[in-house]
C-alpha positions in Angstrom: -81.4 -6.6 45.4 -82.1 -9.2 42.7 -79.6 -7.6 40.4 -76.8 -8.1 42.9 -77.8 -11.7 43.5 -77.8 -12.3 39.7 -74.3 -10.7 39.4 -72.9 -13.0 42.1 -74.6 -16.0 40.5 -73.0 -15.2 37.1 -69.4 -14.7 38.4 -68.6 -18.3 39.2 -70.0 -19.5 35.9 -67.7 -17.1 34.1 -64.7 -18.3 36.1 -65.7 -21.9 35.3 -65.9 -21.1 31.6 -62.5 -19.4 31.8 -61.0 -22.5 33.4 -62.6 -24.7 30.7 -61.0 -22.4 28.1 -57.6 -22.7 29.7 -58.0 -26.5 29.9 -58.9 -26.7 26.2 -56.0 -24.4 25.4 -53.6 -26.6 27.3 -55.0 -29.8 25.7 -54.5 -28.2 22.2 -50.9 -27.3 23.1 -50.3 -30.9 24.3 -51.8 -32.4 21.1 -49.7 -30.0 19.0 -46.6 -31.1 20.9 -47.4 -34.8 20.4 -48.0 -34.1 16.7 -44.6 -32.4 16.4 -42.8 -35.3 18.2 -44.5 -37.8 15.9 -43.4 -35.8 12.9 -39.8 -35.6 14.2 -39.6 -39.4 14.7 -41.1 -39.9 11.2 -38.6 -37.5 9.7 -35.7 -39.3 11.4 -37.0 -42.7 10.3 -37.3 -41.6 6.7 -33.8 -40.0 6.8 -32.4 -43.3 8.1 -34.2 -45.3 5.4 -33.2 -43.1 2.5 -29.6 -42.7 3.6 -29.0 -46.5 3.4 
């Protein structure tokens, strides 16, 4: 009986860790997108400077 109780106790923890992994993954994607946008603006700024 204690084995079943332990199994049910562990399942929510695994789901929480999966949710945390998804959140970290989404945050990393968001930071990469912000980094890409900054690089695009920087690139456009440098092109404007060196074309004039």
